[in-house]
Backbone as ProteinMPNN parsed JSONL, in Angstrom:
{"seq_chain_A": "MISRQKGVALIAYIWYNAPQVFAEKFCARFVIPAYAGMTVYYFQTKALESSMDTGEIMNFSENDNTLHCLFSGRLDWTVCSEIERDLLQRVSNFKDSRGNVQLTFDLADVVYVSSAFLRICLICFKTIGKNCFSITNTSEDIHNVFRISGFAEIMNVSLAQRASEMA", "coords_chain_A": {"N_chain_A": [[0.832, -1.179, 0.0], [0.575, 2.185, -0.853], [1.575, 5.129, 0.767], [-0.374, 8.09, 1.521], [1.031, 10.501, 1.094], [3.218, 9.673, -0.522], [1.74, 8.738, -2.642], [0.539, 11.082, -3.647], [2.86, 12.436, -4.397], [3.769, 10.703, -6.397], [1.678, 10.916, -8.271], [1.948, 13.635, -8.933], [4.499, 13.534, -10.066], [4.076, 11.906, -12.344], [2.175, 13.48, -13.659], [3.725, 15.743, -14.283], [5.892, 14.71, -15.82], [4.802, 12.998, -17.732], [2.292, 13.977, -19.041], [0.33, 13.274, -20.941], [-0.012, 10.522, -20.632], [-0.875, 10.55, -17.992], [-3.333, 11.874, -18.277], [-4.736, 10.08, -19.892], [-4.697, 7.614, -18.481], [-4.949, 8.004, -15.576], [-6.948, 10.073, -15.213], [-9.09, 9.065, -16.692], [-9.811, 6.892, -15.199], [-10.228, 7.701, -12.522], [-11.531, 10.122, -12.521], [-14.395, 11.935, -13.675], [-15.342, 10.596, -16.747], [-15.929, 12.368, -18.909], [-14.513, 14.67, -18.272], [-11.981, 13.606, -18.391], [-11.716, 13.097, -21.122], [-11.7, 15.734, -22.082], [-9.368, 16.592, -20.859], [-7.44, 14.973, -22.1], [-7.721, 15.955, -24.7], [-6.836, 18.575, -24.224], [-4.105, 18.155, -23.599], [-3.232, 17.002, -25.99], [-3.558, 19.167, -27.694], [-1.73, 20.952, -26.511], [0.594, 19.511, -27.009], [0.8, 19.736, -29.785], [1.151, 22.516, -29.95], [3.581, 22.725, -28.628], [5.356, 21.724, -30.414], [6.411, 23.707, -31.886], [8.582, 25.715, -33.922], [11.422, 27.135, -32.653], [12.843, 29.023, -33.996], [11.055, 30.719, -35.167], [10.331, 32.369, -33.151], [12.547, 33.404, -31.798], [15.583, 34.872, -32.848], [19.074, 34.823, -33.405], [21.97, 36.903, -33.442], [25.42, 37.49, -33.76], [27.945, 39.726, -32.825], [31.119, 40.598, -32.603], [31.721, 40.765, -29.289], [29.069, 40.687, -28.571], [25.912, 39.341, -28.101], [23.0, 39.233, -29.774], [19.606, 38.985, -29.381], [16.703, 38.6, -31.063], [13.356, 38.805, -30.531], [9.983, 37.682, -31.22], [6.395, 37.98, -31.483], [4.153, 36.495, -29.074], [5.305, 36.165, -25.841], [4.531, 34.071, -23.92], [3.757, 31.71, -21.247], [3.794, 29.136, -22.412], [5.353, 29.424, -24.743], [7.743, 30.414, -23.621], [8.538, 28.253, -22.033], [9.312, 26.517, -24.004], [11.467, 27.817, -25.28], [13.303, 28.429, -23.318], [15.4, 26.611, -22.386], [17.041, 26.32, -24.704], [17.754, 28.991, -25.163], [19.095, 29.77, -22.753], [21.197, 27.95, -22.781], [22.522, 28.743, -25.108], [23.292, 31.351, -24.38], [24.996, 30.806, -22.176], [27.009, 29.248, -23.444], [27.993, 31.158, -25.232], [29.001, 33.076, -23.476], [30.943, 31.545, -22.139], [32.715, 30.995, -24.218], [33.623, 33.488, -25.043], [34.145, 35.137, -22.869], [34.04, 38.208, -21.38], [31.059, 39.546, -22.164], [28.329, 41.113, -23.995], [24.806, 41.12, -23.769], [21.87, 41.412, -25.566], [18.439, 41.811, -25.62], [16.092, 42.157, -28.009], [12.999, 43.471, -28.286], [11.273, 44.369, -30.252], [9.319, 43.269, -31.961], [7.575, 42.045, -30.25], [4.53, 41.361, -28.633], [3.463, 40.671, -26.2], [4.467, 39.862, -22.907], [5.107, 37.428, -20.436], [5.251, 36.414, -16.95], [6.956, 34.294, -17.031], [8.746, 34.935, -19.041], [9.936, 37.124, -17.833], [11.279, 35.801, -15.827], [13.196, 34.395, -17.343], [14.638, 36.589, -18.281], [15.696, 37.524, -15.854], [17.349, 35.376, -15.087], [19.211, 35.413, -17.2], [20.251, 37.972, -16.798], [21.533, 37.633, -14.322], [23.39, 35.72, -15.099], [24.984, 36.945, -17.101], [25.695, 39.493, -16.1], [25.49, 42.693, -14.404], [25.93, 45.194, -15.879], [26.057, 44.327, -18.446], [23.824, 43.403, -19.729], [20.957, 44.082, -21.643], [17.689, 45.279, -22.532], [15.928, 46.067, -25.316], [13.978, 48.268, -27.468], [11.293, 48.094, -26.531], [7.724, 48.057, -26.401], [5.341, 50.517, -25.264], [3.504, 49.326, -23.457], [4.792, 46.903, -22.775], [7.125, 47.911, -21.68], [6.028, 49.064, -19.413], [5.355, 46.74, -17.98], [7.919, 45.809, -17.285], [8.703, 48.0, -15.753], [6.788, 48.086, -13.645], [7.272, 45.607, -12.462], [9.711, 46.104, -11.378], [12.004, 45.515, -12.683], [12.968, 47.344, -14.543], [14.393, 49.102, -13.067], [16.667, 47.753, -12.212], [17.723, 46.624, -14.469], [18.864, 47.446, -17.795], [16.497, 48.784, -19.576], [14.911, 49.787, -22.453], [12.699, 51.938, -24.282], [11.113, 51.526, -27.505], [12.15, 53.373, -30.411], [10.052, 54.739, -31.763], [8.077, 54.728, -29.807], [9.264, 56.147, -27.725], [9.57, 58.631, -28.917], [6.948, 59.513, -29.142], [6.217, 59.862, -26.522]], "CA_chain_A": [[0.0, 0.0, 0.0], [1.327, 3.434, -0.939], [1.055, 6.153, 1.675], [-1.026, 9.209, 0.833], [2.048, 11.461, 0.683], [3.931, 9.099, -1.654], [0.797, 8.675, -3.754], [0.432, 12.431, -4.215], [4.131, 12.708, -5.066], [3.794, 9.901, -7.617], [0.751, 11.537, -9.217], [2.568, 14.876, -9.399], [5.609, 13.16, -10.939], [3.514, 11.441, -13.612], [1.549, 14.645, -14.301], [4.77, 16.626, -14.795], [6.769, 14.065, -16.796], [4.053, 12.299, -18.783], [0.918, 14.45, -18.891], [-0.579, 12.559, -21.829], [-0.296, 9.252, -19.96], [-1.676, 10.89, -16.825], [-4.693, 12.186, -18.703], [-5.392, 8.894, -20.437], [-4.825, 6.532, -17.505], [-5.441, 8.402, -14.27], [-8.212, 10.815, -15.278], [-10.151, 8.213, -17.223], [-10.21, 5.928, -14.186], [-10.599, 8.291, -11.242], [-12.264, 11.367, -12.715], [-15.522, 11.754, -14.59], [-14.778, 10.372, -18.085], [-16.037, 13.542, -19.786], [-13.373, 15.531, -17.971], [-10.781, 12.934, -18.882], [-11.646, 13.361, -22.555], [-11.278, 17.12, -22.277], [-7.981, 16.685, -20.447], [-6.655, 14.384, -23.186], [-7.742, 16.935, -25.791], [-5.994, 19.685, -23.808], [-2.7, 17.803, -23.737], [-2.932, 16.831, -27.409], [-3.415, 20.52, -28.223], [-0.463, 21.477, -26.012], [1.673, 18.813, -27.709], [0.93, 20.372, -31.093], [1.724, 23.841, -29.748], [4.961, 22.636, -28.187], [6.218, 21.295, -31.503], [6.715, 24.893, -32.675], [9.977, 25.982, -34.243], [11.846, 28.289, -31.875], [13.374, 30.017, -34.913], [10.001, 31.678, -35.46], [10.139, 33.2, -31.976], [13.786, 34.114, -31.474], [16.697, 34.781, -33.784], [20.312, 35.294, -32.8], [23.074, 37.4, -34.266], [26.604, 37.737, -32.946], [28.808, 40.777, -33.331], [32.243, 40.664, -31.666], [31.379, 40.202, -27.986], [27.664, 40.97, -28.302], [24.906, 38.396, -28.577], [21.758, 39.97, -29.987], [18.469, 38.072, -29.496], [15.5, 39.268, -31.544], [12.164, 38.02, -30.217], [8.769, 38.127, -31.899], [5.153, 37.332, -31.078], [3.749, 36.478, -27.667], [6.228, 35.417, -24.994], [3.741, 33.562, -22.81], [4.367, 30.577, -20.552], [3.997, 28.02, -23.336], [6.493, 29.756, -25.604], [8.946, 30.521, -22.798], [8.977, 26.919, -21.63], [9.959, 25.906, -25.169], [12.71, 28.487, -25.678], [14.185, 28.698, -22.178], [16.611, 25.782, -22.363], [17.891, 26.684, -25.845], [18.263, 30.344, -24.963], [20.069, 29.786, -21.662], [22.375, 27.216, -23.228], [23.211, 29.611, -26.075], [23.908, 32.445, -23.626], [26.11, 30.239, -21.408], [28.075, 28.887, -24.38], [28.559, 32.397, -25.76], [29.802, 33.678, -22.403], [32.103, 30.691, -21.89], [33.667, 31.063, -25.332], [34.121, 34.852, -25.291], [34.503, 35.842, -21.632], [33.226, 39.388, -21.065], [30.164, 39.723, -23.31], [27.101, 41.891, -23.881], [23.616, 40.402, -24.216], [20.777, 42.334, -25.854], [17.15, 41.26, -26.022], [15.346, 43.121, -28.813], [11.585, 43.102, -28.192], [10.54, 45.225, -31.182], [8.184, 42.558, -32.549], [6.884, 41.314, -29.183], [3.263, 41.997, -28.265], [3.065, 40.264, -24.856], [5.447, 39.119, -22.111], [4.557, 36.85, -19.211], [6.218, 36.303, -15.858], [7.95, 33.288, -17.435], [9.797, 35.653, -19.768], [10.66, 37.915, -16.832], [12.181, 34.848, -15.177], [14.308, 34.182, -18.271], [15.441, 37.817, -18.249], [16.42, 37.567, -14.589], [18.414, 34.371, -15.14], [20.244, 35.935, -18.113], [20.836, 39.119, -16.114], [22.462, 37.112, -13.323], [24.454, 34.987, -15.785], [25.84, 37.852, -17.872], [26.197, 40.569, -15.24], [24.62, 43.866, -14.322], [26.128, 46.204, -16.924], [26.247, 43.659, -19.735], [22.538, 42.907, -20.209], [20.005, 45.149, -21.94], [16.457, 44.951, -23.234], [15.701, 47.241, -26.162], [12.827, 48.363, -28.376], [10.044, 47.626, -25.928], [6.557, 48.914, -26.583], [4.944, 51.214, -24.032], [2.885, 48.358, -22.545], [5.808, 45.963, -22.282], [8.001, 48.687, -20.806], [5.305, 49.178, -18.137], [5.505, 45.465, -17.27], [9.257, 45.813, -16.687], [8.737, 49.06, -14.748], [5.978, 47.674, -12.491], [7.931, 44.477, -11.809], [10.958, 46.569, -10.772], [13.143, 45.13, -13.51], [13.493, 48.513, -15.245], [15.311, 49.778, -12.153], [17.926, 47.011, -12.077], [18.195, 46.267, -15.808], [18.812, 48.499, -18.802], [15.319, 48.538, -20.403], [14.629, 51.013, -23.199], [11.553, 51.974, -25.181], [11.383, 51.604, -28.94], [12.304, 54.752, -30.862], [8.751, 55.354, -32.071], [7.335, 54.905, -28.562], [9.906, 57.2, -26.933], [9.322, 59.899, -29.604], [5.569, 59.905, -28.869], [6.081, 60.198, -25.089]], "C_chain_A": [[0.877, 1.242, 0.0], [0.708, 4.446, 0.012], [0.479, 7.309, 0.864], [0.004, 10.202, 0.299], [2.823, 10.948, -0.53], [3.028, 9.01, -2.879], [0.644, 10.021, -4.44], [1.707, 12.782, -4.965], [4.223, 11.942, -6.383], [2.871, 10.503, -8.673], [1.351, 12.816, -9.785], [3.712, 14.576, -10.36], [5.095, 12.727, -12.312], [2.903, 12.612, -14.377], [2.602, 15.513, -14.968], [5.54, 15.981, -15.947], [6.033, 13.381, -17.941], [2.588, 12.725, -18.728], [-0.082, 13.718, -19.769], [-0.983, 11.226, -21.187], [-1.17, 9.504, -18.741], [-3.125, 11.109, -17.226], [-5.431, 10.932, -19.161], [-5.669, 7.841, -19.357], [-5.508, 6.985, -16.217], [-6.81, 9.071, -14.344], [-9.358, 9.933, -15.763], [-10.663, 7.255, -16.152], [-10.793, 6.586, -12.938], [-11.398, 9.585, -11.347], [-13.42, 11.073, -13.655], [-14.976, 11.628, -16.016], [-14.878, 11.567, -19.03], [-14.874, 14.496, -19.547], [-12.078, 14.914, -18.479], [-10.619, 13.175, -20.371], [-11.192, 14.772, -22.846], [-9.812, 17.289, -21.907], [-7.07, 16.105, -21.519], [-6.593, 15.358, -24.363], [-6.812, 18.102, -25.473], [-4.52, 19.347, -24.022], [-2.319, 17.522, -25.188], [-2.738, 18.192, -28.068], [-2.085, 21.116, -27.789], [0.714, 20.795, -26.707], [1.876, 19.399, -29.095], [1.559, 21.749, -30.966], [3.194, 23.755, -29.389], [5.897, 22.139, -29.28], [6.601, 22.476, -32.395], [8.214, 25.037, -32.872], [10.392, 27.236, -33.493], [12.471, 29.361, -32.754], [12.342, 31.06, -35.308], [9.868, 32.705, -34.339], [11.383, 34.001, -31.638], [14.849, 33.827, -32.525], [17.919, 35.409, -33.136], [21.222, 35.902, -33.86], [24.217, 37.737, -33.316], [27.451, 38.797, -33.633], [29.899, 41.002, -32.296], [31.852, 39.998, -30.347], [29.932, 40.495, -27.592], [26.789, 39.889, -28.915], [23.585, 39.142, -28.606], [20.642, 38.954, -30.222], [17.242, 38.88, -29.9], [14.312, 38.342, -31.32], [10.975, 38.558, -31.002], [7.566, 37.367, -31.349], [4.844, 37.495, -29.609], [4.73, 35.613, -26.882], [5.488, 34.99, -23.726], [4.419, 32.334, -22.219], [4.687, 29.426, -21.501], [5.232, 28.252, -24.19], [7.778, 29.775, -24.787], [9.449, 29.165, -22.332], [9.67, 26.194, -22.774], [11.329, 26.515, -25.462], [13.732, 28.609, -24.555], [15.488, 27.904, -22.222], [17.568, 26.159, -23.489], [18.546, 28.045, -25.64], [19.346, 30.378, -23.887], [21.343, 29.038, -22.028], [23.193, 28.065, -24.203], [23.944, 30.747, -25.364], [25.119, 31.938, -22.848], [27.285, 29.883, -22.309], [28.765, 30.127, -24.931], [29.455, 33.055, -24.716], [31.067, 32.87, -22.147], [33.157, 30.825, -22.985], [34.293, 32.441, -25.505], [34.53, 35.607, -24.03], [33.543, 36.976, -21.32], [32.367, 39.735, -22.28], [28.994, 40.638, -22.958], [25.959, 41.03, -24.413], [22.492, 41.414, -24.384], [19.553, 41.551, -26.283], [16.397, 42.371, -26.744], [13.891, 42.669, -28.863], [10.712, 43.924, -29.145], [9.285, 44.555, -31.724], [7.381, 41.759, -31.526], [5.632, 42.091, -28.773], [2.834, 41.673, -26.83], [4.229, 39.562, -24.193], [4.775, 38.631, -20.84], [5.633, 36.841, -18.132], [7.281, 35.251, -16.181], [9.083, 33.953, -18.214], [10.597, 36.539, -18.814], [11.661, 37.034, -16.094], [13.407, 34.58, -16.046], [15.229, 35.395, -18.269], [16.284, 37.883, -16.987], [17.572, 36.564, -14.572], [19.55, 34.862, -16.036], [20.982, 37.112, -17.486], [21.876, 38.665, -15.087], [23.642, 36.393, -13.965], [25.457, 35.931, -16.428], [26.462, 38.933, -16.989], [25.383, 41.835, -15.407], [24.753, 44.817, -15.511], [26.231, 45.612, -18.324], [24.957, 43.146, -20.351], [21.602, 44.076, -20.463], [18.808, 44.604, -22.716], [16.063, 46.2, -24.008], [14.401, 47.127, -26.947], [11.539, 47.798, -27.791], [8.915, 48.593, -26.281], [6.237, 49.566, -25.241], [4.378, 50.232, -23.009], [3.909, 47.399, -21.95], [6.786, 46.679, -21.361], [7.343, 48.869, -19.437], [5.382, 47.899, -17.326], [6.863, 45.413, -16.57], [9.358, 46.863, -15.577], [7.989, 48.631, -13.481], [6.628, 46.524, -11.73], [9.227, 44.887, -11.102], [12.177, 46.236, -11.592], [13.765, 46.324, -14.223], [14.486, 49.28, -14.37], [16.656, 49.064, -12.053], [18.537, 46.635, -13.422], [18.108, 47.487, -16.723], [17.672, 48.166, -19.77], [14.971, 49.835, -21.117], [13.431, 50.844, -24.124], [12.013, 51.958, -26.63], [11.449, 53.066, -29.339], [10.958, 55.426, -31.08], [7.937, 55.597, -30.809], [7.943, 56.04, -27.734], [9.715, 58.566, -27.593], [7.929, 60.416, -29.305], [5.408, 60.399, -27.426], [6.606, 61.581, -24.763]], "O_chain_A": [[1.825, 1.332, 0.78], [-0.511, 4.606, 0.066], [0.796, 7.485, -0.312], [-0.13, 10.692, -0.822], [3.061, 11.705, -1.471], [3.482, 9.184, -4.01], [0.621, 10.099, -5.668], [1.649, 13.361, -6.05], [4.707, 12.48, -7.379], [3.243, 10.589, -9.844], [1.272, 13.056, -10.989], [3.884, 15.277, -11.357], [5.636, 13.148, -13.334], [3.084, 12.731, -15.588], [2.405, 15.973, -16.092], [5.813, 16.642, -16.949], [6.602, 13.205, -19.018], [1.726, 11.909, -18.4], [-1.238, 13.557, -19.376], [-2.156, 10.853, -21.202], [-2.108, 8.749, -18.485], [-4.039, 10.588, -16.586], [-6.608, 10.747, -18.853], [-6.747, 7.249, -19.325], [-6.524, 6.418, -15.815], [-7.73, 8.685, -13.623], [-10.482, 10.058, -15.278], [-11.825, 6.849, -16.191], [-11.754, 6.076, -12.362], [-11.89, 10.085, -10.336], [-13.412, 10.061, -14.354], [-14.21, 12.49, -16.446], [-13.998, 11.761, -19.868], [-14.317, 15.061, -20.488], [-11.185, 15.623, -18.944], [-9.51, 13.43, -20.84], [-10.39, 14.994, -23.752], [-9.089, 18.041, -22.561], [-6.028, 16.687, -21.819], [-5.53, 15.558, -24.951], [-6.081, 18.57, -26.346], [-3.769, 20.158, -24.564], [-1.18, 17.783, -25.578], [-1.852, 18.354, -28.907], [-1.383, 21.719, -28.6], [1.73, 21.439, -26.968], [3.015, 19.544, -29.539], [2.407, 22.12, -31.778], [3.981, 24.61, -29.794], [7.113, 22.133, -29.09], [7.058, 22.283, -33.522], [9.009, 24.536, -32.078], [9.785, 28.292, -33.672], [12.62, 30.501, -32.313], [12.697, 32.158, -35.734], [9.345, 33.797, -34.561], [11.282, 35.158, -31.231], [14.991, 32.707, -33.016], [17.815, 36.398, -32.411], [21.238, 35.473, -35.014], [23.995, 38.213, -32.202], [27.648, 38.773, -34.848], [29.63, 41.54, -31.222], [31.671, 38.781, -30.303], [29.611, 40.544, -26.404], [26.911, 39.566, -30.096], [23.111, 39.625, -27.577], [20.717, 38.152, -31.154], [16.795, 39.749, -29.152], [14.268, 37.233, -31.852], [10.949, 39.723, -31.399], [7.697, 36.263, -30.822], [5.215, 38.486, -28.98], [4.955, 34.454, -27.231], [5.767, 35.466, -22.626], [5.517, 31.959, -22.632], [5.748, 28.811, -21.393], [6.065, 27.357, -24.337], [8.791, 29.218, -25.209], [10.657, 28.948, -22.245], [10.527, 25.344, -22.537], [12.252, 25.8, -25.853], [14.907, 28.866, -24.816], [16.568, 28.484, -22.104], [18.769, 26.302, -23.261], [19.733, 28.226, -25.909], [20.409, 30.961, -24.102], [22.439, 29.438, -21.635], [24.421, 28.095, -24.124], [25.083, 31.067, -25.705], [26.168, 32.583, -22.86], [28.433, 30.182, -21.978], [29.987, 30.145, -25.08], [30.542, 33.535, -25.038], [32.142, 33.44, -21.96], [34.356, 30.773, -22.707], [35.386, 32.552, -26.06], [35.205, 36.631, -24.128], [32.371, 36.742, -21.028], [32.888, 40.168, -23.307], [28.711, 40.897, -21.788], [26.126, 40.3, -25.39], [22.193, 42.181, -23.468], [19.618, 40.727, -27.196], [16.1, 43.409, -26.153], [13.583, 41.613, -29.415], [9.534, 44.147, -28.866], [8.275, 45.23, -31.927], [6.593, 40.89, -31.899], [5.669, 43.308, -28.591], [1.938, 42.327, -26.295], [4.911, 38.756, -24.826], [3.968, 39.342, -20.242], [6.78, 37.214, -18.378], [8.392, 35.316, -15.654], [10.245, 33.578, -18.065], [11.808, 36.685, -18.975], [12.765, 37.476, -15.774], [14.53, 34.543, -15.543], [16.451, 35.253, -18.257], [17.456, 38.256, -17.04], [18.658, 36.881, -14.087], [20.72, 34.742, -15.675], [22.198, 37.234, -17.628], [22.961, 39.238, -14.994], [24.76, 36.441, -13.45], [26.665, 35.725, -16.304], [27.644, 39.243, -17.133], [24.685, 42.027, -16.403], [23.738, 45.203, -16.09], [26.471, 46.341, -19.287], [24.996, 42.509, -21.404], [21.46, 44.96, -19.618], [18.903, 43.616, -23.445], [15.886, 47.269, -23.423], [13.813, 46.053, -27.072], [10.788, 47.105, -28.478], [9.134, 49.795, -26.437], [6.804, 49.2, -24.212], [4.726, 50.292, -21.83], [3.884, 47.122, -20.751], [7.229, 46.107, -20.365], [8.026, 48.831, -18.413], [5.466, 47.958, -16.099], [6.952, 45.022, -15.406], [10.029, 46.635, -14.57], [8.5, 48.795, -12.373], [6.55, 46.464, -10.503], [9.779, 44.113, -10.319], [13.286, 46.634, -11.235], [14.968, 46.323, -14.484], [15.323, 50.023, -14.883], [17.68, 49.71, -11.832], [19.734, 46.358, -13.506], [17.369, 48.433, -16.45], [17.852, 47.359, -20.683], [14.76, 50.864, -20.475], [13.183, 49.769, -24.67], [13.145, 52.324, -26.944], [10.861, 53.915, -28.669], [10.745, 56.555, -30.636], [7.184, 56.569, -30.739], [7.213, 56.809, -27.109], [9.7, 59.577, -26.89], [7.729, 61.627, -29.22], [4.564, 61.251, -27.146], [6.561, 62.002, -23.607]]}, "name": "protein", "num_of_chains": 1, "seq": "MISRQKGVALIAYIWYNAPQVFAEKFCARFVIPAYAGMTVYYFQTKALESSMDTGEIMNFSENDNTLHCLFSGRLDWTVCSEIERDLLQRVSNFKDSRGNVQLTFDLADVVYVSSAFLRICLICFKTIGKNCFSITNTSEDIHNVFRISGFAEIMNVSLAQRASEMA"}
């Protein structure tokens, strides 16, 4: 017999590592079958979304000791969970190979940022260093997200030219 605490831990482990299996096996048996069907549909939809090409969302360019990351679209939790590992690995490899580097996130084509993207920014900020990380070309709304979160005070966050000219 599995204790309640171990059972909850096992369910959480299966949910996190194999959500499709969790939805098909666990929900179908212990939850109302209609909900299980919706849960399976939800994870099938998420699986299709997670097969996106990260090249559509972020592009890199290197110039001497500067790594420039151009982002586009919505940087919500789903997208950030897909790009986080690749982005952090690229930043770490770039820093390891070049030493003292600059990292720039260009958000000119970004329409939405979530707290997951703020987390990525904070990790990169800590990895690269205080004076070596900048976020450029933010829209007014996105700049407000960085300002309200307090990130604009510790990081170099700048408005897009067209937004700063209007202000």
